[in-house]
N, C-alpha and C positions, 0 to 999 in steps of 0.2 A: 448444600441444597438437598432437601429431602424429597423433592417431587419425583414420584414414581409413576410409571405408566399404569393407567387404570385397568388395562387389560393386557394379558400376555398374547392375545390373538394377533395374527399378522394383519397389519393395516391394509385396507382395500385400496386406499389412495394416499400417496405421499405427494405433497406439493412443496416444491423448492422455490422460494422467492429469490430471484437473482439469476443471472445467466453468465456469470464469470467463471473463473477457475474453480472456486470453492463449490459453486453449484454443480458444475459438470463433474467434478471429482466425487461429490456426494452421490449423484445419480449413478455414476460408474460403480462406486463401492457398494451401493444398495443392490445393484444387479449381481455384483460379484459375491455378495453375501447371501444370495439366493432369493432376493425379493422378486416376486412374480406379479404383484399387483400393479395398479395404475401409477404412473410416475410422470409428474408434470413439472416442467421448468417454466417459470414466469419471468420475463425480462422486459425492461422498459425500452430497450433499443430494438431496432428491426434486424440487426445483423445476427448471424449465427454467433453463438458464444465465442469470444476471442480472448487472446492473451494480452494483458495490459503492459507488462514490463517493456516490450519492444517499442511502445509508443514514444518514449522519450529518447530512444536510441535509433534502431534500424529504420523504423517508419519515418521518424522525423528527418533523418539524414537522406531518405529516399532510397535506401538499400533494400527495403522490403515494404510490401503494401498489405499483404494478407497475413494476419496472425490468428486465423480461425483455429480453435482448439481441436475440433472434430468436424469432418465433413457431414453434410446433411444425411448421407446414407447411414452414418453411425447411429443417429438418433432413431431412425426408422428401424434399423436392425435390432436395436436394444429396447424398442417400444417406449421411448422417451418422448412424450408430447411436448412440443415447444409452443408456448403462448407468448409471442414477442410483440413489442410495440405498444404495450400498455403497462404502466407501473402499478405496483400495489398501492392502494390508497388507504385501506383500513382493514382490520381483521376483528371479527367477533369471535372470541375464543370460547364463549359459551355455546354458540351454535356451530362452532368450527366452520366459519364461512369467511373467505377472503374476498374483498371487493377491489376491483381494479379501476384504474382511472377512466376506462371507457364504459364503466357501469357493469361489466361482467361480474357475476358472483360465482365463486368456485368453492365448493365444499372440500373438506379434507379430513383425513383421519389423523395424519401427522403432518405438521407444518415445519419446514426448515427455513430459517432466516439466513440468507446468504447475500444480502444486499450490498455488502462492501462499504465503501467510503464515498464521500463527495468532497470536492475541493473547498477549502476555506476561501472566503472572499474578504476584501478589505472594505469596510463600510465607508460610504461617502465618496467613493471614486466616481467620476463622471463616466458615462457610457460612451467610450470612444473607440473607433475602429483602430485596430492595431494592438489592442490589449487582449491577451489570451490567458486561458488556464489550460491545463493538460490533464484530462482524465479519460476522455472517450476517443474512439478512433476518429470521429469527426474533428475533435479538438486538434489532434495530431496532424491530420491532413490539412486543416485550415492554417495552422502555423507553418507547415511545410510550404504551402503555396505562397505564403507571405514572405518567405525568405528570398532575399536578393543578395548576392555577394557584395560585400562592402557596406551593407545595412548596419545600423547601430541598434543594438538590442540591450535592454535592461532586464535582467532576470532577478526577480525579487524573491528571496528565500534560497538558502544554500543547504537545504536538506538533500536527500538522495535525488529526488526528481529535479530540483533546481540545478544541482551539479551535473547531472546527466544531460539536461537541456543545454546548459552552457557548453559542455563538451561537444554536443551534436551541432550546435550553432557555429562553433569554431571550425568544425569539420566542413561546414558550408561557407566558410570565409566571411562570417559575420563578426563585426566588432562587438564584444560582449563586456558589459559591466555587471558583475555579480554582487548583489547587496544582501547582507545578512546582519540582523540585529545582534546575534550572538557574537562572542569574541572571534570565532572562526567558523568556516563552513563545517557542518556536521557536528558542531560542538555539543548540541543538545542531545545527541544520540551516542556519539563516540568519544566525547571529551575534547578539550581544547588541544591536547598534545597531538592526537591523531588528526584533528582538524587542521593544525598547522602544517602537517605533511600534505594534506589534501590541498590546502591553500597553495603550497609550493608547486604542486602538480599543475594547478590551473594557471598560476602566474607564468610558469614556464611555457605554457601553450598560448600565452598572449591575452589571458583574461584579466581585466581590471577588477580585482577582488577588493571590495570595501566592506570590512567587517565592523561590527559595533555601531552600525547605522541602519536605519530603516527608510521606507518610502513615506513621504509626507503628502505628496500631491502629484498629480499628472495634469498636463496641460495639452490643449489641442489647438486646432486651426484658429478657433475664435477665442483663444485664451480661456477656455472653459475651466472653471475652478470649483464649481458647485456639483452637488449630486443630482442636479436636474438632468434628466435624460435628454439627449439631443444628438444631432448629427455632428460629425467632426472626426478628425484623425489625430491620434496622439503625436505630439511633436517634441515634448520635453517632459522631464520629471524633476521634481524637487525632493532632495533627500533630507533626512532628519537633521543633518549638520548644516543645512542651508544651501548646500551646493546644488546647482542646476545643471543637468546634462541633456543634450539633444538626443532624441531617440526616434527610431522608426517603428520599433516593436517593444512591447512590454510583456513579459511572461510572469504571471503570478504563481509562485510555487511555495506558498506559505503553509503547506500542510493540508491535511484532510480530516474530516470528522465522520463518525459512523452514520450511515444512512438509516436512521431509525424513526424519522418523523411519522411515518405511516403507522407506527405501533402505539402512538399516543392514544390513551383511553382503552387500550386492550387489556391492561393488567399485567403485561409482560414487563418485568423489571429491567430498566435501562439505566446504566450509570457508566458513562464513557464506553458505550457499546452495550450489547445485550448480555446481561449477567447470566452466567452458566455455571454448572458444576464441571467436573473434569471429564465429562463425556458429551457435553453439548446440551444437556437438559437446561431449560430455562425455569423461571419461577412458576410458569403456567403449564399445566398438563398438556401434552401433545404438541408443544411448541419447542423447537430446538434452534440452535444457532451455530454457525460455523464460519471460519475465515476471518477476514479483517474486521467484520462488524461484531464479532463475538469476543466477550471477555471471559475466558475459561479459568476455572480454578486450577492452580498448579500445586504439585505435591509439597513444595517448599512453603506453601501458605500464601493466602491472598489470591487475587485474580489478575490476569494479564491479557491484554490484546496484543497479538503478535502479527505485525503487518508484513509477513514474509511469504514469498511464493511457496516454499516447501511446506510451510505450516498448514496451508489449505488442504493439501492431500493427506497429511498426517492426521489432522482433525477429522476429515471426512471418513477415513477408514474406521476410526474409533466410534464416531457417531452412527455410521451405518450399521455396524455390528451391534451396537447397543439397541437401536431401533428394532433389529431383528432378534433381540433377546439373546445374543451371543456375547459371552464374556470378552471384553476388550481391555487391553492394557492402556496405560496412559499414552497420550501423544508424546512424541519425542521430547526429551527434556534438554536437549542441546540444540537450540534453534540455529538454523543456518541462513545466511543472507549474503547477497552479492550486489555489486553495482559496477557497471562497465563505464569507465571514464577514460577517453582517449585509448591508448594501448594498454591500460592498466585495469585489471579486474580486481576491485576491492572486495575481499571476502571476509566474512566474520562467522565465528562459531561462539555460541553462548549467549545468555541474556545479559549482555553488557549494558552498562549505564554510564552517563556522564559523571556520576559521582564515584565510580570505581577509581582505584589507583592504577595508573597506566605506566607500563614499563616498555619503552621502545628498545627492542633487543636486536633489530637489524635495520639498517638504513644506509643505502648506497647513493643517496641523493635523489632517487626517484622511487625505487621499490623499497618497501618497508615491512616490518613485522612488529606488532605490539601485543603484549600480554596484559590482561586485566586482572587485578587483584581486589578481593573483597574479604575483609576479616582474615587476611593471611592465606586465603585460598585462591587457586587458579580458577577463574570463572569464565574466561573468554579469551579469544585471540582474534585480532583483526590484522589482515595483511593486504598489501597492495603489490600485485605482480608476483606473489610467492605462494601459489596454491598448495603445493605439497607440504610446506611448513605449517600452513594453517590447518589443513585437513588432518594431519597426523596428531594434532593436539586434542581431538575429540574425546578420546577415552579419559585422558587426564582431566579435562573439563568436567566430564560426567562424574568422575570420582571426587572432584573437588580437591585435587592434589595440592599440597603445600606449595605456595608460590616460590619459596626458596629453592625447591628442587628444580623447578623450571629455569629459574634465573641462573643457577649454577651450571646447568646443562647448556645454557645458551651462551655462556662465556667462551 
């Protein structure tokens, strides 16, 4: 991407659209890089910017309620203006004007897109009480309030969020059926071999894991079966194999998609996220993107959206320095991610895919360690409950060490 800043002068106003981790980190890094101009964060929720990973874990279990990233004093002290409670509706990149859902128009010199993701929905499901998605603080609190020990829950989708929700519900003494169309939980991201180990973990905790099957229908008090909106509470669900289960709660965790609808007609290129170069520049001058919504160019070729917590800060540092005209290196090339499920922290290093060859090198029946191979090279490690062994592999992953060296050492 060849888009260069049209001027090397310091921008007078930087507007960051989004009020999550990527947005806050961008604001912090801009101030750290010496930016002294106006800095505005725009968010559609009324809460102070907060952290989302605890929503499926500590918040849902009732162990924690406040996940605020920074206190209100922080934003005042750092001269960061918060415009909360109104979403971005459109942007005119010619006049450099952002329009919000409440009609406010806000000019900018540089615009940073940090709007993150929104949950996928299943078309055609009736609007019934007891059916939940989990993306916002309100979503987590609403689900938490609905939890009653002994309740029957169906969790649809066994990605990271679905697995974490299932674990949290079990901690609250809820009966859980976990449904996943893929061969195993997490198969689409970690492969079926590691997915089988995750399945074992959940089964041991009392979760009824049903892989290779999806949700066909939910029914309510009045046997509602159409997409016509109406009152009623979910009472049962029909799966793709024809089986029907009684439920009190349904949680949809079938993934998320980049929140880019408001960019339609702006000229900013979007393809599975906002298309960027390796520093966050988009196809349009003075527009940048960071975090889950951004598809950054990577040195190995191509572009990638990385939906991991640590990536937001790494990209924000590179982007902020580039806006300030400071030479910045590439974002970290060994992505790190984790997921807390029961007493096991699943950790991963590297850009692993379900198509990689997986070697399980440690397995004691609960804790495990797997190495990922691509074209004979060591590209990633995923472990459950073995943090030291995962983290020590970072340098060899970065170097693309021959997998044979690692497998020999692991014997």
